Backbone as CSV, one residue per row, in Angstrom:
resi,resn,N_x,N_y,N_z,CA_x,CA_y,CA_z,C_x,C_y,C_z
1,MET,-13.448,1.514,11.429,-14.741,1.271,12.029,-14.780,1.761,13.472
2,GLU,-13.665,1.632,14.169,-13.620,2.092,15.550,-13.834,3.605,15.615
3,LEU,-13.238,4.332,14.663,-13.420,5.779,14.628,-14.880,6.144,14.364
4,GLU,-15.507,5.426,13.447,-16.921,5.681,13.153,-17.782,5.504,14.394
5,ALA,-17.526,4.463,15.148,-18.345,4.158,16.320,-18.275,5.268,17.365
6,ARG,-17.159,5.993,17.418,-16.996,7.064,18.404,-17.335,8.438,17.853
7,ALA,-17.535,8.538,16.548,-17.711,9.841,15.905,-19.077,10.453,16.193
8,ALA,-19.089,11.761,16.360,-20.338,12.512,16.451,-20.767,12.959,15.058
9,THR,-19.795,13.093,14.147,-20.051,13.506,12.767,-19.216,12.650,11.830
10,ILE,-19.821,12.218,10.740,-19.109,11.481,9.698,-19.313,12.233,8.392
11,ASP,-18.209,12.659,7.777,-18.241,13.316,6.471,-17.704,12.310,5.463
12,GLU,-18.423,12.112,4.389,-17.985,11.110,3.411,-18.193,11.633,1.997
13,TYR,-17.215,11.315,1.136,-17.313,11.643,-0.290,-17.371,10.341,-1.068
14,GLY,-18.416,10.139,-1.844,-18.554,8.954,-2.684,-18.293,9.329,-4.129
15,GLY,-17.067,9.132,-4.580,-16.695,9.547,-5.927,-17.088,8.567,-7.008
16,GLN,-16.997,7.285,-6.732,-17.297,6.264,-7.735,-18.489,5.398,-7.358
17,LEU,-18.682,5.216,-6.071,-19.715,4.308,-5.571,-20.458,4.952,-4.411
18,VAL,-21.628,4.437,-4.127,-22.352,4.842,-2.924,-21.544,4.307,-1.735
19,PRO,-21.249,5.140,-0.747,-20.463,4.691,0.410,-21.122,3.524,1.147
20,GLY,-20.282,2.693,1.748,-20.754,1.494,2.434,-21.819,1.734,3.480
21,LEU,-21.739,2.831,4.207,-22.744,3.111,5.233,-24.145,3.290,4.650
22,LEU,-24.228,3.566,3.361,-25.517,3.828,2.722,-25.948,2.741,1.737
23,GLN,-25.143,1.704,1.591,-25.434,0.680,0.590,-26.547,-0.260,1.027
24,THR,-27.414,-0.588,0.059,-28.407,-1.629,0.300,-27.713,-2.980,0.214
25,GLU,-28.380,-4.001,0.693,-27.782,-5.339,0.665,-27.480,-5.792,-0.761
26,ALA,-28.429,-5.622,-1.678,-28.220,-6.086,-3.057,-27.070,-5.333,-3.725
27,TYR,-26.991,-4.029,-3.516,-25.918,-3.211,-4.095,-24.559,-3.675,-3.546
28,ALA,-24.481,-3.828,-2.229,-23.225,-4.253,-1.595,-22.816,-5.644,-2.068
29,ARG,-23.759,-6.563,-2.121,-23.437,-7.925,-2.553,-22.931,-7.937,-4.000
30,ASP,-23.530,-7.131,-4.867,-23.041,-7.056,-6.249,-21.610,-6.522,-6.288
31,LEU,-21.329,-5.509,-5.484,-19.958,-4.984,-5.420,-18.985,-6.036,-4.894
32,PHE,-19.387,-6.756,-3.852,-18.519,-7.793,-3.291,-18.236,-8.879,-4.323
33,ARG,-19.279,-9.323,-5.032,-19.095,-10.378,-6.037,-18.205,-9.903,-7.185
34,THR,-18.332,-8.630,-7.557,-17.505,-8.082,-8.632,-16.049,-7.976,-8.204
35,SER,-15.811,-7.523,-6.984,-14.434,-7.325,-6.522,-13.773,-8.620,-6.065
36,LYS,-14.564,-9.647,-5.775,-14.024,-10.925,-5.302,-14.687,-12.076,-6.049
37,PRO,-14.444,-12.171,-7.357,-15.146,-13.181,-8.158,-14.814,-14.623,-7.764
38,MET,-13.707,-14.848,-7.123,-13.318,-16.203,-6.711,-13.568,-16.440,-5.217
39,ALA,-14.428,-15.637,-4.632,-14.685,-15.732,-3.189,-15.220,-17.111,-2.819
40,PRO,-14.701,-17.688,-1.738,-15.217,-18.986,-1.283,-16.646,-18.827,-0.767
41,PRO,-17.383,-19.927,-0.725,-18.769,-19.859,-0.228,-18.811,-19.222,1.164
42,GLY,-19.760,-18.366,1.340,-19.948,-17.737,2.643,-19.233,-16.410,2.824
43,LEU,-18.199,-16.130,2.028,-17.454,-14.880,2.214,-18.338,-13.661,1.930
44,ILE,-19.138,-13.726,0.893,-20.014,-12.592,0.567,-20.993,-12.350,1.717
45,ASP,-21.507,-13.427,2.312,-22.395,-13.287,3.472,-21.670,-12.631,4.645
46,GLU,-20.425,-13.023,4.879,-19.631,-12.430,5.966,-19.372,-10.945,5.710
47,LEU,-19.046,-10.617,4.470,-18.792,-9.211,4.129,-20.056,-8.379,4.317
48,TRP,-21.199,-8.914,3.893,-22.450,-8.176,4.062,-22.769,-8.011,5.553
49,ALA,-22.565,-9.045,6.340,-22.845,-8.951,7.780,-22.003,-7.852,8.421
50,ALA,-20.740,-7.769,8.037,-19.871,-6.708,8.572,-20.361,-5.334,8.140
51,ARG,-20.765,-5.212,6.890,-21.277,-3.929,6.376,-22.555,-3.548,7.117
52,ARG,-23.455,-4.511,7.301,-24.720,-4.255,8.004,-24.445,-3.816,9.443
53,ASN,-23.457,-4.444,10.091,-23.113,-4.056,11.462,-22.605,-2.620,11.516
54,ARG,-21.805,-2.216,10.522,-21.344,-0.815,10.458,-22.532,0.123,10.320
55,GLN,-23.490,-0.249,9.480,-24.638,0.609,9.222,-25.502,0.813,10.461
56,ALA,-25.436,-0.105,11.403,-26.249,0.009,12.619,-25.948,1.279,13.400
57,LEU,-24.753,1.818,13.253,-24.425,3.030,14.008,-25.276,4.224,13.567
58,LEU,-25.840,4.166,12.366,-26.674,5.279,11.897,-28.014,5.338,12.621
59,THR,-28.395,4.249,13.285,-29.642,4.246,14.051,-29.370,4.159,15.552
60,ALA,-28.108,4.322,15.948,-27.753,4.302,17.372,-28.350,5.526,18.058
61,ASP,-28.341,5.490,19.368,-28.826,6.638,20.127,-27.717,7.085,21.075
62,PRO,-27.065,8.185,20.794,-27.336,9.117,19.699,-26.631,8.673,18.411
63,ALA,-27.270,8.949,17.302,-26.676,8.644,15.996,-25.715,9.766,15.611
64,PRO,-24.634,9.438,14.922,-23.752,10.508,14.445,-24.435,11.271,13.313
65,TYR,-24.011,12.504,13.116,-24.507,13.262,11.968,-23.718,12.800,10.755
66,LEU,-24.408,12.430,9.693,-23.773,11.918,8.485,-23.948,12.928,7.357
67,SER,-22.829,13.412,6.840,-22.832,14.344,5.714,-22.118,13.663,4.548
68,VAL,-22.828,13.483,3.431,-22.282,12.748,2.293,-22.387,13.603,1.037
69,ILE,-21.298,13.640,0.294,-21.320,14.221,-1.047,-21.107,13.060,-2.008
70,LEU,-22.094,12.847,-2.858,-22.001,11.804,-3.872,-21.680,12.451,-5.206
71,ASP,-20.635,11.986,-5.844,-20.365,12.435,-7.196,-21.492,11.895,-8.073
72,GLU,-21.901,12.659,-9.056,-22.962,12.217,-9.953,-22.644,10.853,-10.562
73,ALA,-21.364,10.576,-10.795,-20.963,9.274,-11.347,-21.398,8.127,-10.439
74,ALA,-21.381,8.339,-9.131,-21.759,7.286,-8.190,-23.234,6.930,-8.296
75,VAL,-24.073,7.890,-8.646,-25.501,7.583,-8.763,-25.893,7.203,-10.191
76,ARG,-25.037,7.466,-11.139,-25.310,7.088,-12.531,-24.714,5.738,-12.910
77,ARG,-23.611,5.343,-12.261,-22.939,4.089,-12.604,-23.823,2.919,-12.198
78,PRO,-24.266,2.115,-13.159,-25.135,0.985,-12.798,-24.355,-0.110,-12.073
79,ILE,-24.886,-0.517,-10.961,-24.341,-1.633,-10.192,-25.438,-2.693,-10.173
80,GLY,-25.124,-3.871,-10.686,-26.121,-4.939,-10.721,-27.206,-4.670,-11.746
81,GLU,-28.296,-5.371,-11.596,-29.463,-5.207,-12.465,-30.123,-3.862,-12.190
82,PRO,-30.939,-3.361,-13.122,-31.620,-2.078,-12.889,-32.400,-2.025,-11.571
83,ALA,-32.992,-3.132,-11.168,-33.759,-3.144,-9.910,-32.859,-2.893,-8.704
84,VAL,-31.620,-3.372,-8.759,-30.659,-3.157,-7.668,-30.352,-1.667,-7.549
85,MET,-30.087,-1.040,-8.671,-29.750,0.388,-8.651,-30.959,1.229,-8.247
86,ARG,-32.125,0.857,-8.722,-33.349,1.584,-8.352,-33.561,1.513,-6.839
87,GLU,-33.413,0.298,-6.276,-33.570,0.132,-4.827,-32.553,0.984,-4.069
88,GLN,-31.305,1.016,-4.562,-30.259,1.788,-3.897,-30.597,3.277,-3.909
89,LEU,-30.993,3.785,-5.059,-31.318,5.215,-5.161,-32.525,5.571,-4.300
90,LEU,-33.519,4.703,-4.275,-34.694,4.956,-3.432,-34.324,4.947,-1.943
91,ALA,-33.356,4.118,-1.573,-32.928,4.056,-0.171,-32.228,5.342,0.268
92,LEU,-31.641,6.073,-0.671,-30.958,7.327,-0.335,-31.939,8.464,-0.063
93,LEU,-33.086,8.434,-0.720,-34.027,9.563,-0.638,-34.422,9.959,0.781
94,PRO,-34.778,9.018,1.657,-35.170,9.436,3.012,-34.036,10.065,3.823
95,LEU,-32.795,9.895,3.377,-31.643,10.411,4.113,-31.109,11.722,3.540
96,MET,-31.739,12.220,2.484,-31.212,13.402,1.798,-31.023,14.578,2.745
97,GLU,-31.996,14.820,3.594,-31.857,15.902,4.572,-32.771,15.626,5.752
98,THR,-32.140,15.158,6.824,-32.869,14.875,8.058,-32.126,15.548,9.208
99,SER,-32.574,15.309,10.413,-31.881,15.898,11.567,-30.520,15.242,11.806
100,THR,-30.291,14.050,11.216,-29.015,13.362,11.435,-28.266,13.053,10.134
101,SER,-28.746,13.562,9.010,-28.040,13.268,7.755,-28.315,14.310,6.675
102,MET,-27.348,14.418,5.771,-27.513,15.230,4.573,-26.721,14.559,3.462
103,ILE,-27.380,14.359,2.321,-26.716,13.801,1.144,-26.856,14.822,0.028
104,GLN,-25.739,15.155,-0.583,-25.727,16.081,-1.709,-25.103,15.378,-2.899
105,VAL,-25.560,15.729,-4.110,-24.995,15.162,-5.328,-24.217,16.249,-6.052
106,LEU,-22.957,15.953,-6.323,-22.078,16.878,-7.018,-22.175,16.604,-8.519
107,PRO,-22.627,17.577,-9.310,-22.788,17.353,-10.754,-21.454,17.106,-11.454
108,LEU,-21.497,16.292,-12.500,-20.300,16.026,-13.297,-19.737,17.311,-13.886
109,THR,-20.587,18.274,-14.150,-20.146,19.539,-14.743,-19.284,20.360,-13.797
110,HIS,-19.223,19.963,-12.530,-18.418,20.709,-11.558,-16.927,20.625,-11.872
111,GLY,-16.490,19.524,-12.481,-15.068,19.362,-12.796,-14.326,18.642,-11.696
112,ALA,-13.008,18.830,-11.669,-12.145,18.126,-10.725,-12.455,18.518,-9.282
113,MET,-12.250,17.548,-8.399,-12.477,17.759,-6.967,-11.184,17.553,-6.203
114,PRO,-10.918,18.363,-5.187,-9.711,18.162,-4.387,-9.752,16.874,-3.572
115,CYS,-10.937,16.329,-3.340,-11.048,15.120,-2.509,-11.279,13.886,-3.369
116,SER,-10.544,13.777,-4.462,-10.720,12.632,-5.358,-10.173,11.341,-4.769
117,GLY,-9.201,11.429,-3.875,-8.659,10.232,-3.230,-9.524,9.839,-2.060
118,ARG,-9.004,8.940,-1.226,-9.760,8.482,-0.073,-8.833,8.456,1.132
119,ALA,-9.195,9.161,2.152,-8.396,9.147,3.372,-9.323,9.263,4.569
120,GLU,-9.021,8.526,5.608,-9.795,8.616,6.834,-9.036,9.531,7.772
121,THR,-9.664,10.633,8.142,-8.992,11.633,8.944,-9.772,11.876,10.227
122,PRO,-9.327,11.323,11.340,-10.034,11.589,12.589,-9.684,12.975,13.125
123,ASP,-10.637,13.611,13.705,-10.412,14.890,14.362,-10.878,14.706,15.802
124,PRO,-9.966,14.333,16.724,-10.366,13.996,18.081,-11.011,15.152,18.836
125,ARG,-10.719,16.386,18.446,-11.315,17.524,19.150,-12.816,17.582,18.932
126,HIS,-13.266,17.120,17.774,-14.680,17.231,17.436,-15.359,15.881,17.223
127,ARG,-14.653,14.780,17.512,-15.196,13.437,17.294,-15.792,13.337,15.901
128,ARG,-14.957,13.649,14.921,-15.388,13.702,13.537,-14.515,12.776,12.685
129,VAL,-15.129,12.064,11.743,-14.400,11.241,10.795,-14.709,11.772,9.410
130,ARG,-13.633,12.019,8.646,-13.797,12.472,7.263,-13.246,11.402,6.355
131,ARG,-14.062,10.915,5.435,-13.611,9.953,4.421,-13.665,10.636,3.101
132,LEU,-12.515,10.915,2.562,-12.445,11.627,1.295,-11.785,10.767,0.247
């Protein structure tokens, strides 16, 4: 998170899920409940608050440039009820291509990707964070 806060550019690959910086509250809460089914009361609220705080950097002045490649599986995999997924997909549309963001969807027909894992790679020369 510290790297994100200082970054001028954030590159992210979402292979299975919509990345946290782009998740709606309902989508994130469903993921939290699925990954932590025995969570004590209040933990899901704390996790969402932390996620929401991270997302605030996208509206900072100046905001970092956000470049996201979403695997088609990430937008096809249903998370929560249909309304949750619909809300999530609709939330992505305004960010598809703006002055501070670009979201691209990689078709399943593309095949294997070299960035199938996940690694945070800071590049201090360019204040860039890559999440692959």
